C-alpha positions in Angstrom: -46.2 -5.9 -42.6 -42.4 -5.8 -43.3 -42.4 -2.1 -42.8 -44.1 -2.3 -39.5 -41.9 -5.0 -38.2 -38.7 -3.1 -39.2 -40.1 0.0 -37.5 -40.6 -2.0 -34.3 -37.1 -3.3 -34.4 -35.6 0.2 -34.9 -37.7 1.6 -32.0 -36.5 -1.2 -29.7 -32.9 -0.7 -30.6 -33.2 3.0 -30.0 -34.7 2.4 -26.5 -31.8 0.1 -25.6 -29.3 2.6 -26.8 -30.8 5.4 -24.7 -30.8 3.3 -21.6 -27.1 2.7 -21.9 -25.8 6.1 -23.0 -25.9 7.8 -19.5 -23.2 5.3 -18.3 -21.0 6.0 -21.3 -21.2 9.8 -20.6 -20.5 9.3 -16.9 -17.4 7.4 -17.8 -15.9 10.6 -19.0 -16.4 12.3 -15.6 -12.7 12.0 -14.5 -10.6 10.1 -12.0 -12.8 10.8 -9.0 -16.0 9.1 -10.2 -17.2 6.9 -7.4 -20.1 4.9 -9.0 -20.1 1.2 -8.2 -18.9 -1.4 -10.6 -21.2 -2.4 -13.4 -22.5 -5.9 -13.5 -21.5 -6.9 -17.0 -18.3 -6.5 -19.0 -20.4 -5.8 -22.0 -21.0 -2.1 -22.4 -23.3 -0.7 -25.0 -22.8 2.6 -26.8 -24.7 4.1 -29.7 -25.8 7.6 -30.6 -28.6 8.7 -28.3 -32.0 9.1 -29.9 -35.4 9.8 -28.5 -37.2 6.6 -27.4 -40.1 5.7 -29.6 -40.8 2.1 -28.7 -41.1 -0.2 -25.7 -38.2 -1.3 -23.4 -36.5 -4.6 -24.1 -38.5 -7.7 -23.3 -41.9 -6.0 -23.7 -44.7 -8.1 -25.2 -45.8 -6.5 -28.5 -49.6 -6.4 -28.8 -51.0 -8.9 -31.3 -52.8 -6.0 -33.1 -49.4 -4.8 -34.4 -48.6 -8.2 -35.9 -49.8 -10.1 -38.9 -50.5 -13.2 -36.8 -52.5 -13.1 -33.5 -49.9 -14.6 -31.2 -47.9 -12.1 -28.9 -44.2 -12.3 -29.5 -41.3 -11.2 -27.2 -38.2 -10.1 -29.0 -34.9 -9.8 -27.1 -33.2 -6.4 -27.1 -30.2 -6.0 -29.4 -27.0 -4.9 -27.6 -24.1 -3.3 -29.5 -20.7 -3.8 -27.8 -18.7 -0.6 -27.2 -15.8 -0.5 -29.7 -12.5 -1.2 -27.9 -10.9 2.1 -28.7 -8.3 3.6 -26.4 -10.6 6.5 -25.5 -13.5 4.2 -24.7 -11.3 2.0 -22.5 -9.7 5.0 -20.8 -13.2 6.5 -20.0 -14.2 3.2 -18.3 -10.9 3.2 -16.4 -11.4 6.8 -15.2 -14.9 5.9 -14.0 -13.4 3.4 -11.6 -14.7 0.2 -13.3 -11.3 -1.5 -13.4 -12.3 -5.1 -14.3 -14.3 -3.8 -17.2 -11.5 -1.5 -18.3 -9.1 -4.4 -18.2 -11.3 -6.4 -20.5 -11.6 -3.4 -22.9 -7.8 -2.8 -22.9 -7.4 -6.6 -23.5 -9.5 -6.2 -26.7 -7.7 -3.0 -27.6 -4.1 -4.5 -27.5 -5.4 -7.5 -29.4 -6.0 -5.1 -32.3 -2.9 -3.0 -31.5 -0.2 -5.5 -30.5 2.6 -3.0 -30.8 1.1 -0.2 -28.7 3.2 -0.1 -25.5 0.8 2.3 -23.7 -2.1 0.1 -24.4 -0.3 -2.7 -22.5 0.7 -0.2 -19.8 -3.0 0.7 -19.3 -4.0 -3.0 -19.4 -1.4 -3.5 -16.6 -2.8 -0.6 -14.5 -6.4 -1.7 -15.0 -5.6 -5.3 -14.1 -3.6 -4.2 -11.0 -6.4 -2.0 -9.7 -8.8 -4.9 -10.4 -6.7 -7.2 -8.2 -5.5 -9.4 -11.1 -1.8 -9.2 -10.3 -0.6 -11.9 -12.6 -2.3 -10.4 -15.7 -0.9 -7.0 -14.6 2.6 -8.2 -14.5 2.3 -9.9 -17.9 1.0 -6.6 -19.4 3.8 -4.5 -17.9 6.4 -7.0 -19.1 4.9 -6.7 -22.6 4.9 -2.9 -22.4 8.6 -2.9 -21.4 9.4 -5.3 -24.3 7.9 -2.8 -26.7 9.2 0.4 -25.1 12.1 -0.4 -22.7 12.7 3.2 -21.8 9.3 4.2 -20.3 10.1 4.4 -16.5 6.5 4.1 -15.3 6.2 0.6 -16.6 9.0 -0.5 -14.4 7.6 1.4 -11.4 4.1 0.0 -11.7 5.4 -3.5 -12.2 7.3 -2.9 -9.0 4.0 -2.1 -7.3 2.6 -5.3 -8.6 5.5 -7.4 -7.4 5.3 -5.8 -4.0 1.6 -6.9 -3.8 2.8 -10.3 -4.9 5.3 -10.3 -1.9 8.2 -10.5 -4.3 10.1 -7.5 -2.9 13.6 -8.2 -4.2 12.3 -8.5 -7.8 10.3 -5.3 -7.2 13.4 -3.5 -6.1 15.2 -4.6 -9.3 12.5 -3.3 -11.6 12.1 0.0 -9.7 15.9 0.6 -9.9 15.7 0.0 -13.6 13.0 2.6 -13.8 15.0 5.1 -11.9 17.8 4.6 -14.4 15.5 6.2 -17.0 13.9 8.8 -14.7 16.0 9.6 -11.6 13.8 12.5 -10.7 10.6 10.6 -10.1 9.4 11.0 -6.6 7.1 8.0 -7.1 10.2 5.9 -8.0 12.1 6.9 -4.9 9.2 6.2 -2.6 8.7 2.8 -4.3 12.4 2.0 -3.9 12.3 2.7 -0.2 9.1 0.5 0.2 10.8 -2.3 -1.7 14.0 -2.0 0.4 12.0 -2.1 3.6 9.9 -5.0 2.4 13.2 -6.8 1.6 14.4 -6.2 5.2 16.9 -3.4 4.4 15.6 -0.8 6.8 18.8 1.3 6.8 18.7 1.4 3.0 15.1 2.5 3.0 15.9 5.3 5.5 18.7 6.5 3.3 16.5 6.5 0.2 13.9 8.6 2.0 16.7 11.0 3.1 17.8 11.3 -0.6 14.2 11.9 -1.7 13.7 14.7 0.9 17.1 16.3 0.1 15.6 16.7 -3.4 12.3 18.0 -2.1 11.9 18.7 1.6 8.1 19.2 1.1 7.4 15.8 -0.5 4.3 15.0 1.6 4.2 11.3 1.0 8.0 11.0 1.5 7.6 12.7 4.9 4.6 10.5 5.8 6.2 7.3 4.7 9.5 8.0 6.5 7.6 8.7 9.7 5.6 5.5 9.4 8.8 3.5 8.7 10.3 4.9 11.9 7.1 3.9 13.8 7.4 0.4 12.4 11.0 0.2 13.6 10.0 1.4 17.1 11.7 4.8 16.8 8.6 6.7 18.0 10.4 9.9 18.9 12.2 9.9 15.6 8.9 9.7 13.8 7.7 12.9 15.4 9.8 15.2 13.2 8.8 14.1 9.7 5.1 13.6 10.7 5.0 17.0 12.4 6.5 18.5 9.2 3.8 16.9 7.0 1.0 18.1 9.3 2.5 21.6 9.2 2.5 21.5 5.4 -0.9 19.8 5.0 -3.0 20.3 8.2 -6.3 19.3 6.7 -5.3 15.8 5.7 -6.9 13.3 8.1 -4.4 10.5 7.3 -1.4 12.7 8.2 -3.2 13.9 11.4 -3.9 10.3 12.5 -0.3 9.2 11.9 1.1 12.1 13.8 -1.3 11.3 16.6 0.1 7.8 16.7 3.7 9.1 16.9 2.7 11.4 19.8 0.8 8.7 21.6 3.6 6.2 21.4 6.1 8.9 22.5 4.1 9.7 25.6 2.1 12.7 24.6 -1.5 11.5 25.1 -3.2 14.9 25.2 -1.6 16.1 22.0 -2.3 12.8 20.4 -6.0 13.0 21.2 -6.0 16.5 19.7 -4.7 15.3 16.4 -7.0 12.2 16.3 -9.9 14.6 16.8 -8.6 16.9 14.1 -8.6 13.9 11.7 -12.2 13.1 12.6 -13.3 16.7 12.1 -11.9 16.6 8.5 -13.3 13.1 7.8 -15.9 11.7 10.2 -15.9 8.4 8.2 -12.2 7.8 8.7 -12.5 4.7 10.8 -8.9 4.5 12.1 -9.0 8.1 13.5 -12.5 7.6 14.9 -11.4 4.4 16.8 -8.2 6.1 18.0 -10.0 9.1 19.3 -12.7 7.1 21.1 -10.1 4.8 22.7 -7.8 7.6 23.9 -10.7 9.8 25.1 -11.3 7.1 27.7 -7.7 7.5 29.0 -7.2 11.2 28.8 -9.1 13.1 31.5 -9.4 16.7 32.6 -6.7 16.0 35.2 -4.2 14.7 32.7 -1.2 17.0 32.5 -0.9 19.0 29.2 1.9 17.8 27.0 5.0 19.8 26.5 5.2 19.5 22.8 5.0 22.0 19.9 4.1 20.9 16.4 5.8 23.9 14.9 9.0 23.4 16.8 9.2 19.7 15.9 8.5 20.5 12.2 11.1 23.3 12.1 13.7 21.1 13.8 13.1 18.4 11.2 13.3 20.9 8.3 16.7 22.0 9.6 17.8 18.4 9.8 17.0 17.9 6.2 18.9 21.0 5.3 21.9 19.5 7.1 21.5 16.3 5.1 21.5 18.4 1.9 24.7 20.3 2.9 26.3 17.0 3.7 25.4 15.5 0.3 26.3 18.7 -1.7 29.7 20.1 -0.6 29.5 23.9 -0.3 32.1 26.0 -2.1 34.9 27.2 0.0 34.8 31.0 0.5 37.8 32.8 2.0 36.5 35.4 4.5 38.4 38.4 5.8 38.0 38.4 9.5 37.8 41.8 11.2 37.5 42.4 14.9 34.1 43.5 16.1 33.4 46.1 18.7 32.7 44.8 22.1 29.1 44.5 23.1 27.3 43.7 26.3 26.5 40.0 26.8 22.9 39.2 26.0 20.9 36.0 26.4 19.0 34.8 23.3 16.0 32.6 23.4 16.0 29.3 21.6 13.1 26.9 21.1 13.5 23.6 22.9 12.6 20.9 20.5 13.8 18.0 22.7 11.1 15.4 23.2 10.3 15.2 26.9 7.7 12.5 27.6 5.9 12.9 30.9 5.4 10.1 33.4 2.1 9.0 31.7 3.0 6.5 29.0 0.0 5.3 27.0 0.0 1.8 25.6 0.7 1.6 21.8 -2.4 2.3 19.7 -4.0 -0.5 17.8 -3.8 -0.8 14.1 -1.3 0.4 11.6 -0.9 3.8 10.1 -1.4 4.3 6.4 2.0 3.9 4.7 2.0 4.1 1.0 1.2 6.9 -1.4 -1.9 6.4 -3.4 -0.6 5.4 -6.8 -0.8 7.9 -9.5 -2.3 6.7 -12.8 -0.3 8.3 -15.5 1.0 11.6 -16.7 
């Protein structure tokens, strides 16, 4: 009788383990897993075996027992060990509350592991628990005060907590350890703008683009900041440049459409809203903007005198001018020699001046997407 009962228990435990294993494997799928959150913070994980018994909660027939009364035995769940790899797999699967709980258990056993606290902070932040995230990043900084990303991500948390001046202080500390971080420069500009220092934010974006004039999110965020301040024509340059560099990104197409619309280019704006919808038919902002503007733009509407390529090239040259201003060029003494006379010739030059036509469309509803999606680590 004891042998039969033990066999039943083993089979039931094996069935429970098999039912849970697929999730554990899916958790290793990478950053882009999009499965929904699991319902419980308890995750089971055992070695997969072939099921040989009934699922949990199944009534065991009386014929298998010594006594004649059917008995229901609860399934046994084995908690997944709170190792770093297990917690990281749950984080990468997008189950952030569960990942935060696992990293909480992990740092309890590894209280001097700065990166464990860093990942606890990231998981908590993505789960919406900003207070726990800040505490975790504070602890990570206490253990390793030279890791710049702890400061940057605490800055993100403080921005979400509407504590922009504190966020700016932490972000600048991070830049002191890693002055080349594009994330850090973008975050600094966001914190400056949130603190009311628009001029400082503009200058920070300028410095970022001087370092890399193809920083997509720097271009986008500068354009959106200009939209926010009402400089619609000024926003055309950086947003045209980002669309030139990444024409298949719906978010960039939508934001450029907003700059065009607010600058008085309704036909071109509609074209870019529609391009955003073609790339992502589920992008609600672009869908709404295209539907709204299609009711205003008709076949009789004059075509806009605007060129994306000209606007983008003009802005690229502007950034080059910023770079030359920041970095003095070496003085070179040139020997000037007279050139032979040549007939006068007229050279063509692209006109990149913004010339809104008489039709001014009311500002579009909604806000463009401003911030770069936050990188996880690396």
